[in-house]
N, C-alpha and C positions, 0 to 999 in steps of 0.2 A: 475493453479497458475495465478492469478493476481495481479498485484501492484499497488502503488500508488505511484505516484511524487510529490512533491512541485514544481511549478514552478514558479519562480518570476515575470517570462513575458512571452510572448510568442513569442520573437525570435527566429529562427532556432538555433544559438548555444546554446542556453539553454535547448531547447527541444531537441537538440540533447545528448545534456552534461547528462541527465536524460536516456534517448537511450539507454546510456553508460554504465549507471549506470547499466541497469537490464538487457544489456547485460552480463555485465561480472558474472554478479550474475548466468546467466546460463554455463557461460562459466566454472564456478570453480566446477562446477558438471559436467560436461564433454560433456554437451549438443549441438550442433551445430546450431547458429539460420542461417538459408538459407532465408528468406522470411518476410517481416513486412506486416500486411493488414493493411491501414489507409483513413482517408477522402482527399477528394479534396488539404481539405488549405495546404497537406504538401507537395503539390508535388511542390518542386520548385529544382530547378539545385544544390545551395548549399545542401540541405537534400539530395537528392538524392545522391550526387557524397559522401558527409561524409559516408551512409550508405554501398558504393561500395565498400569504401576503407575497409569494417570490411569485405567482402564477403556477404553482404546483399542484396537485391533486396527488393525494394518498391512498393506493387502494390495497386495501387490508385485505391478503389471504384467510378463510376458515379458520374458523378455531381446528387444532389438529392439524394442519395443513402448511406446507411449507412453499418456497417460492424454487423450484426446479432447479435455474439457471445458479442463482445466487449458493445453494447447499453445493452445488457441484463443482464452485470455483473455492469455498472453503474449503471441500476435500482436497483440492487438487493444492493449493495455499498450503496446508499439515501435511501431504504427503511429500512435497519437495523439500517444507522443514526439515520433517523426519529424515529425511534423507540425509541433510545435510547436518544436523544435528550428528547422527551417527558417524558423519566421518571427521567428527573434530575429537583430539584426543584428550578431552577433559571429561570428568565424571561430573561434576555438575556446568553447569550452565548459568550464569547470571542472567535476570529478568530483561536489563536493558539488549542485551545480545539477543535474546530472543525478540525484542518488539525491531530491532533492527536486522534478524534474519528473515520476519515476513516480508517486511519492504521490501528487501532482497531479492524472497523470491517472486512479488508483485511485479518487479522492474523488471527480471528477464523473462516474469513470462508475456509481459505485456512488450518486449522488446521483438520481438517475433510475430508477421502475417501470422493469423491462427488461421485452419485448417477451414473452410467456409466460411470465413468473414468478410467482412464487407469490403476488404481490397485483398490481393496476391500479392502485392509487393509492397505495399507498407504495412507499418506495424499499428497495434493499438496506440502505443506511447508515440509516433508516429504524426500520428492523424489527432489524438484529443492535446497532448503536450506539446508537440511542435519539434522536438528533439530525439536523433539516433542515438544509439550507441555508437562508442566511441572508443575503439579497440584501445590504443593507448589509455586512454583515460577508467574502463571500465577492465579490462581484461587485462592488468597486471599480476595480480593475484587473489587469489580463491577467498572466501569468504571464512571467517575462524583462524586466517593463515598468521605467525608470527610473523612481525617485519620492524625496521626502525624507522623512524621518524625524523625528519629532519624540524630542528629546534631553531628560536630563534637563540645568538650566543653572542657571544663577544669574545676577545681575543685569549681569554684564561683558559684552564687548563678544566674545567667544567666539561664535560660529554656536552656533545652535539647532536646526539640523537637518545630516543629512546623509546624499549621495547615499547609495542601494543599491538594489538588482535586487529587486523584489516577487518 
């Protein structure tokens, strides 16, 4: 199960708040996080102390090393995002669309059982979040497709829909 969090800055407080949101998501489903693997940039006393208050041990890799599972997941997300961007009919894509695209790619990666995962029938999303993909809700339009959205309206001649990107 992979997650993505938007960080507005690289301050330890911001990173810890994002970590806490992910931690709480796991706790809702009864998982217990005991350790986190991270790069050396996170090895500060403040961050380590905040994690230990939650009962989590911070395991930092050596200098010039990376956590292969995380690096591979990031690479897959980037590949998926690039492939979707190349299907869009736009020369420039706003930053907010890129952020939502990363969430979109993560959503679909988590929506199907992983080869060699802990379950052949349940997706990581079903295990960690407790929800599955609903065709009627999730498969109506493609990412970036132009749609008309229904907006609150009255009985006047004003438009009842607004153009938007899905």
